[in-house]
N, C-alpha and C positions, 0 to 999 in steps of 0.2 A: 788399288786392285780391286777388280771386281770378279764375282764368279760368273762362269758363263755356261754355256751348252759345250760339249765333248767337240762336238762338229766344228762350232767356230774356233775354238781354242787351236785343234789341229789344223785347222785351214789356216794358221798363220805359221806354218813349216815353210810355206812358198818364200823364195824360190828354192827348188831342190834339185839335186843332178839326177838325171835321168841312168840307170844303170841297165845295160841291155845283158841279160842271161842268157848266155849259149850253153846248150847241152845236147846231149845225144841220148836216145832211147836205147834198151837191151840190145836191139836188134841192128842198131846203128843209126838210124834216122836223125839228122839234127833238127834242132828246136831253137828258137829265141823267141823272147818275150821281154819288155821293158819292165822294170820295177822301179819304184821309188823307194824302197827301203832297201837299201843297202849301204856299206860303210866299210871303210879301213879298221879294223879292230884291236891292230898289233902291229906293232913296227919291226921287233924283232922277236921270233920271227915274223914275216911279214903276212899276217891273216886279213881276209875280208870277209863281211859277214852279208848274208841276203836272207830276207823273208819271205818266203813262197807259200802260198794257201796251198792246204792239203789236196783240195779240188782241181788243182791246177796239173795240167799235164808236166809242166817244169817240175815241178814236186817228185813225179813218178821217175822222170828221166836222172834227176841227181840223185834220188833216194836208191836206184837200181845201180848206177854206174859209179856213183862216189867222186865225179868230177864235173866242172862246169868251168866256164870262160865270164869273166866278171870284166864288161865293157862300157866304157863311158862313152854314150851315143854322142856322134858329132855332128859339128853343123852340115845341115843337107839331109840329114837322116830323120826329118821330122815325119815325114810321109811312112817310112820303115818304122817309126815308131808306132804310129796310129794303126798301120796294118797289122802288126806283130802283136799288137793289145788288144785288138778286137776278132782275133781268130785265135782257135786252138789247135796246135799239133797233133792232136788227137784226130782232128777232122781231116787235115791237109798238110803236106810237107810245105811249110814256109819258106825254106829256101828254094824250092822249085817255082811255087806258086808267086813269089815276090822277086824273084832274079836276084838274090841276095850274093853279093860278091864275098867270097871268102879266102883265106889263106890256110895254109897247112900249119897246124900246131908243131910246138917243140918238145912239149913234155905230157901231153895229153891224148887223148882221143877227142878231143873236142873242135871244131873249126874257130878259126879267128874270125871277127867281123871286120870286113873291110870298110873303112870309112869313118870306124870309131877313131874317140881321139887316143884311146889306150885299151888294150888286151891284157887281162892278166889270167893266165892259167892256173887254175885252182883244184887242188885234191883235197876233199872233203877230211876234216879231222874231228868235228864234232857236229851233232846233229841235235837241236833240242826243240823240245814241243814248247809251243808259246802262243795258247790259244787257240784259235784257227788258222796259224801258219806255223810252220817248222823254220827254224832259222838254221841255215847251213853256214857254219864257219869253214872258210877253205884256206889252207895254205898256198901262198902265191908260188907257182914253181916254177914259172918263167913270165916276163914281162915284154910287150911288145909295143912299139909305137910306129906310127906311119913315116915315111922317108921325110915328107914335108908336114909340120905340125899341122892339125886340126883342131879348130876350137872347140871345145865341150859345149854340147846342147844342155840347157836348163830347163825345166819345166814350171811355168807360173801358172798352176792350177788350171792345165789345158792349152795353154799359150807357150810357145817355145821362143827361146832367145839364147842367143850364143854367150859364153862367157867372153870376159876381155881378151883382146889380142894379148897373143903370147908375146 
C-alpha cells in the first residue's frame, strides 16, 4: 500500500452508475441532472441518498419542494447525460430544449424519466450538510420500470458502457 494524491485515489471509483436526478422548481418547471454520487442507503424503509452541490439549480429545486426522482440512466441515454450535465435548469428548460420524454408520476409531482432503467419517486426525509454538497435522503414512495427492461448505463470516467444483459 502506498500513499497517493486524493484525486488518484478517488479516480479509482470507476465504473460508477449514473443517477439522473429529476426535480421540479417551486413554479413547476422540471429539471434533470446526472449525478455520480447516489446510492441506496436503507432497505427497510427503502431510502436513497444523493449528494448535490449547493450551487446547483437541482439543489434549489429539491430543497424547495422536498421531492425528487432517482433514476438510473439507461442504455441510449449517453447524449442526454452529456446534455443535462453541461447545462443548468436556471438558464433553460432542459425538458423542452432536449425533447426529454417523460411519464406522469404516481406519488410525487416530479416527472419520470422515459428510457431510464428504473425510476424511484422520493420524498425527502433528511437533508445533511456535507462540505460543498447537501446530501438528500429520500424515502422511495413509488418505483417504476419500463415494460421492456433497459440496461443501466455506467460511467467509466467520462466514457459510458452498459451493464451486463438482464
